[in-house]
C-alpha distance (Angstrom), angle and dihedral (degrees) to the residues before:
residue distance angle dihedral
M1 . . .
A2 3.79 . .
H3 3.79 90.5 .
L4 3.81 92.7 52.6
T5 3.81 98.4 42.6
D6 3.82 103.7 33.6
S7 3.81 105.6 117.0
V8 3.80 98.2 166.9
D9 3.83 99.4 44.0
D10 3.79 94.8 -118.0
G11 3.80 94.3 125.6
A12 3.80 93.7 -115.0
A13 3.77 126.9 119.6
S14 3.78 114.4 -111.4
T15 3.78 113.1 -136.3
A16 3.80 88.7 -169.4
V17 3.81 91.6 59.5
L18 3.79 91.2 44.4
E19 3.80 91.9 50.4
E20 3.80 90.3 47.6
V21 3.81 94.7 53.7
I22 3.81 91.8 44.8
D23 3.81 90.5 49.7
D24 3.81 90.0 48.3
A25 3.81 91.6 49.4
E26 3.81 91.9 48.3
G27 3.80 90.1 48.1
E28 3.78 92.4 51.9
I29 3.81 91.5 47.2
N30 3.80 90.5 49.4
S31 3.80 90.6 50.2
Y32 3.80 89.2 60.1
L33 3.80 96.2 38.9
G34 3.80 91.2 46.4
E35 3.79 88.8 71.9
R36 3.82 90.0 70.7
Y37 3.80 109.9 6.1
L38 3.77 140.3 52.6
V39 3.79 105.4 -103.2
P40 2.86 141.6 -111.1
V41 3.79 90.1 38.7
D42 3.80 110.0 -132.0
V43 3.80 99.3 -122.7
A44 3.80 91.0 -178.1
T45 3.80 89.1 63.5
Y46 3.81 98.2 33.4
T47 3.79 97.4 44.8
N48 3.81 92.9 163.8
V49 3.83 91.5 68.6
A50 3.81 96.3 41.6
P51 3.83 96.1 87.1
R52 3.82 92.9 50.1
L53 3.80 93.7 47.2
K54 3.81 91.4 46.6
S55 3.79 90.0 50.4
L56 3.82 91.5 50.0
T57 3.79 91.0 47.8
L58 3.79 91.2 50.1
D59 3.82 93.4 48.5
M60 3.79 91.4 49.6
A61 3.81 94.6 43.6
V62 3.81 92.2 49.2
W63 3.80 89.0 48.7
R64 3.79 90.2 54.0
L65 3.79 91.6 48.5
C66 3.80 91.9 48.8
V67 3.80 92.9 48.3
R68 3.79 89.2 47.8
G69 3.80 91.1 53.1
D70 3.80 95.0 38.9
L71 3.82 89.3 -118.0
V72 3.79 101.1 125.2
S73 3.79 113.4 153.5
E74 3.79 127.0 -172.1
V75 3.81 89.3 -110.1
K76 3.82 91.6 55.2
R77 3.81 91.7 44.6
T78 3.81 91.4 51.6
A79 3.82 92.4 47.3
H80 3.81 90.1 51.3
E81 3.80 93.6 46.7
D82 3.81 90.5 48.3
A83 3.80 90.6 50.6
I84 3.81 91.8 50.8
A85 3.81 91.8 47.0
Y86 3.81 90.3 51.2
L87 3.81 91.8 48.7
E88 3.81 91.7 48.3
K89 3.81 90.2 53.0
L90 3.81 89.9 49.9
A91 3.81 90.7 49.9
E92 3.81 91.6 49.0
G93 3.80 92.0 48.7
K94 3.81 93.2 -116.4
L95 3.81 88.9 120.4
T96 3.78 130.2 26.6
L97 3.75 134.9 -141.4
P98 3.80 102.0 -131.0
S99 3.80 115.4 -120.4
A100 3.81 94.9 -5.4
V101 3.80 114.8 134.4
T102 3.79 110.0 -100.3
L103 3.77 121.6 -146.5
P104 3.79 114.8 -93.9
V105 3.79 116.0 -101.5
T106 3.78 110.7 -111.4
G107 3.78 130.6 -152.1
S108 3.78 89.2 -108.0
E109 3.78 88.2 82.6
G110 3.80 94.8 48.6
D111 3.80 132.2 87.7
G112 3.78 116.8 -64.3
A113 3.78 96.9 3.6
A114 3.77 120.1 129.7
W115 3.78 139.9 158.4
G116 3.78 111.7 -73.8
T117 3.78 95.6 13.7
S118 3.75 134.5 100.9
G119 3.77 123.4 -153.5
S120 3.78 116.0 -127.3
A121 3.80 112.4 -131.3
V122 3.81 90.5 -155.2
S123 3.77 105.4 49.4
G124 3.82 102.9 15.1
T125 3.79 90.4 -126.3
T126 3.76 125.3 125.4
Q127 3.75 124.3 -119.7
R128 3.78 125.8 -163.8
I129 3.79 113.9 -115.9
F130 3.78 96.7 -167.9
D131 3.77 119.9 40.6
R132 3.80 137.1 135.1
D133 3.80 93.1 -82.5
T134 3.81 96.3 51.4
Q135 3.81 93.0 42.9
D136 3.82 96.8 43.0
A137 3.82 93.5 106.3
L138 3.80 92.8 54.8
């Protein structure tokens, strides 16, 4: 670990660098998962997904450390590419994260909904919320 995290060439591991790459890996994972799931995923509650998410985080953090130290091997590259492919499939809904809380479905995916409109419960018509008249004072 010292070799991969040593930024000042003193031979000691840097916990700051290690925390940074782990935070970056978790952020990237959450950016993919956030397409379908509430993030961060509560691994204490959803213990069945904790090992997979930890494994993904480790693969991505190690990749970042290897890139940082110019020590990228084909094995590390493949592990990183596999992790990204898995995350992309999760984001697209082609795979699921068992028991994780999915994002609530909004009206924007339903019939007649569109950006900048509001459905009327009475008549079923849509009415613009923002138009030139309502925004004239801005």
